[in-house]
Phi, psi and omega in degrees: 000152185272155184274333175211174186291329183293332181279348189298329183302334185226031178269154179229125172290149178275357179246130182225145179223121186262116184235135185301326172267086184279199184300323184295323180289319183293319182296336176294339178284347187299330178285359182281167185283342180088011176284141190299322189291321178287330181274333190248354181272357180291146180296143177297144178278157179285139185237152172234128177254136178211143183270124181287156169296143185298129175236174175246155182282132181265152172264157180308330178290336185274347179230167186283157182296337187278349182302138182249151175301148183302143178299142176273126186240146170208156177204172176137223186315126172297335174287319178284335183317308188295330174293299181303315183296316186292322176297325180289323180296314179296318182299303183297335176293319176061050185295150182284158180296345183274350186301305173091330178267314179264337184195144175076212185216154172211182182297335188265329188194164180224136181291152177297142176074010187297316181293324175303320177287355181083018182043059183296142177270060185212155176296161190300300184291322178308316185292308185294322178293319184295336173302338179240023168096003185268142176289128181302153175257338179056035183223138181297139175054030179216069181290164175310321169214140179282165174231145184228125183241113173270149184256120169209248180230157175303312179302317175300316176302318178293326177290317189287330177284324177300317187274002181080015185280328175224160175292322193225131167263119174273130184209136172268355177242162178289143180297340174300316177282321178293325181253359180063041183245162174285163177296321178305310185297313183305311187292333180277347190237339189223156172244134182260110179256130180250120186278324180182196181223158181241129171274075196309115187268150160268130186236160183226149169297163190298320178298328177287316183296318183296331180280001174107359177274098176255346175210156177222161173266158177305321183292323176297316177297320173300311185293322170304310188281348182248021173063025179265335169240125188234355182225136182302339178299333181287338175241027178098001185257195177286166180277096184207131176300141177276126176260110190266120179250139175234168174274164180297143168297137186096348171277153186293323183294324175289318177301312184296321187286325178292315183293317189269331181261316192259346174099348177200154181298337184248013181309149178282149176217068180294347187272353182294126172270328173210154178234141177231152201270346180222152179307319180300315178302320177300310181301323177297309181299315179298321179296329190261358183235117174297153179075012187272152179223144178204170170234146189195187176267146186301328184302342190253010177285159170190196184304328184255353181233091204255119174295138177258160172284146182237124184267113174250114170051048173095352180252119178271119177261107184268155173275045182225123184291346182264359176287163176296317173232131184235166175285003173268351188278152184294335179268005175298121188307332182270358175302129181221154173281155178241114197261150159234116184260139168233168189255144169272123182226171174307315180288334180223084187290336177286341174095350178222122180271182189289329182290313179303311178302319181296312181285329176282329178301326175310310178290341177272033185234160174302325174306311183289318185299318182290303194288327193253317178273291187297318182292344176263022176065025178257175187256128175287154180278144178293160184307316184295318177290331174300313181293322178295320173294319176296326181296338179282347179273152172304165178292136178295153183292000000 
């Protein structure tokens, strides 16, 4: 990673991630509407990881003027993926300010937060990159640097950023739990950037919901997953065996669920009948199996994958934003941060280089929070937390 924005025109990252769906492939997504179902339910592309040979950061004098900054790479959590991938698609498209739908304003529409940004007369990626010293390209689908988002698991993303295979590790669980490290080790080696939050729901199949199971207590959920309750009749439903679905061990969704619902990251879950690696796969299993229950990310719920209310010690958190207490509230016990981790290195002692800062800053605006977080059915950060996250980034140029 380069040490400042003025060096980026000729810098070479020491980290490289070769993905079958490269920048060109990701840029092709920019024409999508941005709805969460269409963007996140697609099957994951095959990925190939390889560790690049160690290189050194060059100065402008040591490289040609035509050298471009290295592609920004990220991978990990399927929960964070809808946010990061949609942002990446918009970035790589580099839409003009006259677009109105993806960026800027037109006679038909204006993007959220446009006036707050000062209505810049620049393309999308050109604008955010310029704040950190990059030269605008003024060209469609040709940002100052491309971005690529891989889809795997939180644990994989944390390991990949630790091992220098990617610039950013996406995780829906804390890196301390994913890597089994202390908070001191985390603080010495990583910067934890939070893009938004997920009110992690417990969902049931449509037949269960139609039979009257619209809420459960936290204790009932625990007992189901620890094989102490095995039939829906025990919680007010029909006489039907419960089909218990879990996320793969090592996923941030599984880690967070165990921590917040069962009390520890390694809590036993004897009641699980099947585990799936991605939120999309969990949603499919719930749709296709009567009597199913699962935990997952909010972005993947729907008419046949229905969140239920959870009663924690007398407080019912409902999957309805108009309720007194909701699963969207910050005090909902399964509420969790959605992380992007970067590494502290000799080249970048702050832990965040200028490419990473330019890209992440896009999410920390009204524009980014609305289009990439809220429109994917996640929870935007409150203003004070947005400022706290901005303070983690290097100073703008």
